[in-house]
C-alpha positions in Angstrom: 7.5 126.4 2.8 3.5 126.8 2.7 2.6 130.1 3.8 -0.8 131.8 4.8 -1.4 135.5 5.5 -4.1 135.9 8.0 -5.7 139.3 8.4 -8.1 140.0 11.3 -11.1 142.3 10.3 -13.5 144.5 12.2 -15.5 147.4 10.9 -12.9 149.0 8.6 -13.8 148.0 5.0 -11.8 150.6 3.2 -8.6 149.8 5.2 -9.1 146.2 4.9 -9.5 146.3 1.1 -6.4 148.4 0.8 -4.4 145.9 3.0 -5.5 142.9 1.0 -4.6 144.6 -2.3 -1.1 145.2 -1.0 -0.8 141.6 0.3 -1.8 140.4 -3.2 1.0 142.5 -4.9 3.7 140.7 -3.0 7.0 139.6 -4.9 6.8 136.4 -3.1 3.0 135.5 -3.0 1.3 133.8 -0.1 -0.1 130.4 -0.7 -3.3 131.5 1.0 -4.9 134.8 2.1 -7.4 134.4 4.9 -9.7 137.0 6.4 -11.2 136.4 9.8 -14.0 138.9 10.5 -14.8 139.7 14.1 -18.6 140.4 13.6 -18.2 143.5 11.7 -21.3 145.7 11.3 -20.2 147.3 8.1 -19.6 146.0 4.6 -16.2 144.4 5.3 -17.3 140.9 4.4 -19.4 141.8 1.3 -16.7 144.1 0.0 -14.0 141.5 0.3 -16.2 138.8 -1.2 -16.9 141.0 -4.1 -13.6 142.6 -4.7 -11.2 139.7 -3.7 -12.8 136.2 -4.8 -9.6 134.5 -4.1 -9.6 135.5 -0.5 -11.1 132.9 2.0 -13.3 134.5 4.6 -14.3 133.1 8.0 -17.0 135.1 9.8 -17.3 135.1 13.7 -20.6 135.3 15.3 -19.3 137.9 17.8 -16.2 139.9 18.3 -13.6 137.5 19.8 -10.9 140.2 20.2 -7.5 139.9 18.7 -6.4 136.6 20.4 -9.8 134.8 19.9 -10.2 136.0 16.2 -6.6 135.1 15.3 -7.1 131.7 17.0 -10.0 131.0 14.7 -7.8 131.5 11.8 -4.8 129.6 13.2 -6.9 126.5 14.0 -8.2 126.6 10.4 -4.6 126.7 9.1 -3.5 123.9 11.5 -6.4 121.7 10.2 -5.6 122.3 6.5 -4.4 119.7 4.1 -1.9 119.8 2.7 -0.5 121.6 6.0 0.9 125.2 6.3 4.2 125.7 7.7 3.8 129.5 8.5 1.1 131.8 9.4 1.6 135.5 8.9 -0.6 137.7 11.1 -1.5 141.1 9.7 -3.5 144.0 11.0 -6.2 145.4 8.8 -4.9 149.0 9.0 -1.5 148.1 7.4 -0.1 148.6 3.8 2.8 146.2 3.2 5.7 146.9 0.8 6.1 144.6 -2.3 9.1 142.7 -0.6 7.5 142.5 2.9 6.6 138.7 2.9 9.9 137.7 1.3 11.9 139.7 4.0 9.6 138.1 6.6 10.2 134.5 5.7 13.9 134.5 5.0 14.9 134.0 8.7 12.5 131.1 9.0 15.1 129.0 7.2 16.7 128.5 10.3 14.6 125.9 12.3 15.1 127.4 15.7 13.4 130.8 14.6 9.6 130.6 15.4 8.7 134.2 15.0 9.8 136.9 12.8 8.7 140.6 13.2 8.6 143.4 10.7 10.0 147.0 10.4 6.9 149.1 10.8 6.6 152.8 9.9 4.0 155.3 10.6 2.4 156.9 7.5 4.7 160.0 7.7 7.7 157.7 7.6 8.7 157.7 11.2 9.4 154.5 12.9 6.9 152.6 14.9 8.6 149.3 15.5 12.0 147.7 14.9 11.7 145.1 17.7 10.6 145.5 21.1 11.7 145.3 24.7 10.0 145.1 28.1 10.9 147.6 30.9 11.3 145.7 34.2 9.8 145.2 36.7 6.8 146.9 35.5 6.5 145.0 32.2 5.8 148.1 30.1 6.4 147.5 26.4 9.0 149.6 24.5 9.1 149.6 20.8 12.7 150.1 19.5 12.9 153.0 17.3 9.4 154.5 18.2 9.1 158.0 16.7 12.6 158.0 15.1 13.2 159.0 11.4 14.1 155.8 9.4 17.8 156.5 8.6 19.0 152.9 8.3 19.8 152.7 12.0 17.9 149.3 12.3 19.0 147.5 9.2 20.3 144.3 10.9 18.7 141.1 11.7 18.4 140.9 15.5 16.9 138.6 18.2 14.4 140.2 20.6 12.5 139.0 23.6 9.2 140.1 21.8 7.7 141.3 18.6 4.5 143.0 17.9 1.5 140.9 16.4 0.7 143.7 14.0 2.7 141.9 11.3 4.3 138.8 12.7 5.2 135.4 11.1 4.8 132.3 13.1 6.1 128.7 12.7 3.0 126.7 13.1 4.9 123.6 14.5 6.2 125.9 17.4 2.6 126.9 18.1 1.5 123.3 18.2 4.2 122.9 21.0 3.4 126.1 23.1 -0.1 126.7 22.3 -2.0 129.5 20.6 -2.9 133.0 21.9 -4.2 133.1 25.5 -7.9 134.4 24.8 -8.0 135.9 28.3 -6.2 139.0 26.9 -9.6 140.4 25.5 -10.0 142.4 23.6 -6.4 143.3 22.9 -3.0 144.1 24.3 -0.2 141.7 25.6 -1.4 138.6 23.9 1.5 138.9 21.6 3.9 139.5 24.5 2.6 136.4 26.2 3.0 134.2 23.1 6.4 135.6 22.5 7.3 134.7 26.0 6.2 131.1 25.7 8.0 130.6 22.5 11.3 132.1 24.0 10.7 129.8 27.1 10.6 126.9 24.8 14.0 127.9 23.3 12.9 129.3 20.2 14.3 132.5 18.5 12.3 135.6 17.8 13.9 137.7 15.1 13.4 141.2 13.8 13.7 141.3 9.9 14.4 144.8 8.7 13.7 143.8 5.0 10.0 143.2 5.9 8.8 146.6 5.7 5.2 148.3 5.9 3.3 151.2 7.0 0.8 151.0 9.8 -2.0 153.5 10.4 -2.6 152.2 14.0 -6.2 153.4 13.8 -7.5 152.2 17.2 -10.7 150.2 17.3 -11.1 151.7 20.8 -11.1 155.4 20.6 -11.7 156.3 24.2 -8.3 156.9 25.7 -9.2 155.5 29.3 -10.8 152.5 28.0 -7.8 151.8 25.7 -5.4 152.3 28.6 -7.6 150.1 30.8 -7.2 147.1 28.2 -3.5 147.9 28.0 -2.9 147.6 31.8 -5.3 144.7 32.4 -3.3 142.9 29.7 0.0 143.9 31.3 -1.1 142.7 34.8 -2.4 139.4 33.4 0.8 138.8 31.7 3.0 139.7 34.7 0.9 137.6 37.1 1.3 134.7 34.8 5.1 135.0 34.2 7.0 136.3 37.2 7.7 134.6 40.4 6.3 135.4 43.7 9.5 136.8 44.9 9.6 139.0 42.0 6.0 140.2 42.5 6.6 141.2 46.1 10.1 142.4 46.1 10.4 144.2 42.6 7.1 144.7 41.0 5.0 145.9 43.9 7.3 148.7 45.0 7.7 149.7 41.4 4.1 149.7 40.7 3.3 151.7 43.8 5.7 154.3 42.6 4.4 154.3 39.1 0.8 154.8 40.5 1.9 157.7 42.5 3.3 159.6 39.5 0.1 159.0 37.5 -2.6 159.5 40.1 -3.7 162.9 38.7 -3.9 161.7 35.1 -6.5 159.8 33.0 -4.2 156.8 33.3 -5.0 156.5 37.0 -8.6 155.8 36.2 -7.5 153.2 33.7 -5.2 151.5 36.2 -8.1 151.5 38.9 -10.5 149.7 36.4 -7.7 147.3 35.4 -7.1 146.2 38.9 -10.8 145.8 39.5 -11.1 143.7 36.4 -8.0 141.5 37.3 -9.5 140.7 40.8 -12.4 138.8 38.9 -9.8 136.4 37.3 -7.6 135.7 40.4 -8.4 132.0 40.5 -7.6 131.6 36.8 -4.4 133.6 37.0 -3.2 131.6 40.0 -3.8 128.4 38.1 -1.9 129.7 35.0 1.0 130.9 37.3 1.2 127.6 39.0 1.4 125.9 35.6 4.3 127.9 34.6 6.0 127.8 38.1 5.2 124.3 39.4 8.1 124.4 42.0 7.1 127.6 43.4 5.1 128.5 46.6 1.4 129.0 46.0 0.7 132.4 44.5 -2.9 132.4 45.7 -1.7 133.5 49.2 0.1 136.5 47.6 -1.8 137.8 44.6 -5.1 138.7 46.3 -3.1 140.6 49.0 -1.0 142.5 46.3 -4.2 143.5 44.4 -6.0 144.6 47.6 -3.0 146.7 48.7 -2.8 148.5 45.3 -6.6 149.1 45.2 -6.5 150.4 48.7 -3.8 152.9 47.8 -5.6 154.0 44.8 -9.0 154.4 46.7 -7.1 156.5 49.5 -5.8 158.8 46.8 -9.1 159.4 45.2 -10.9 159.9 48.6 -8.2 162.5 49.5 -8.6 164.2 46.2 -12.4 164.3 46.7 -12.0 165.7 50.2 -9.6 168.4 49.0 -12.0 169.4 46.2 -15.0 169.6 48.6 -12.9 171.7 51.0 -11.9 174.1 48.3 -15.6 174.6 47.3 -16.2 175.7 50.9 
């Protein structure tokens, strides 16, 4: 099994170098270590070239986001000769344990396994990810074990419907079948959820491997909370509008989403949701085409999606107008 580890880099030279050093100390070494740099403005590329001459570097002219950057690396691996069997995606702000790669690759001996996820800890030892689930009908991601002390409660291999792209092994032949990341999930969030869904839809297994352990700093490249939440909800909505049926959208998602909005209308998340819905409206035609591809036997979503978006945006606008009126009245 030929394996390449692919690290996406952006403006974090110190973290990147520490990440690469840990990968190079693996008990089962990778056959190739590849860095794709998303147009860093710091010394990331120069530091890697000087410190790790054995590491291949691909430099993008602009920031392509997670999906676009990873796809550059994946296309390079797919074109390689001799071919690679597995690509392992890794965030730059991670420190993998020595047995991480061996633990990650073991489940791939089973041909139907297309993706394998890691056990990820915070620097203080608490769990960050031991598999993941989606909360329906809103499509919110819930990381299994999040915040719990690691006391051996997640030590069994287990199939999940999704795994995080922060430290993920992917069978390249399966990607040839289902496609690479959807680059519409820019700059980040839900591109890994979308890919896992397409793999599961093609009857592949997604497995959590507890022996594949690492620490994740989770240092957000986007520090502003509202902007980060906007990206999160924009990705969530893009994913849902591609995946779920018109009936699910109208009967389950919309009522639940209206309730969700009502509980968060006074929080910073409300501003993020407002921005996310405004952004999604600009991609309606693309989303309708994607939905039709995955649901060819269903009624045309183009008659429903604009109405759903308009209703939600109208409700948000009404609440903001009411709040503004109340504030003005209070000021006298």
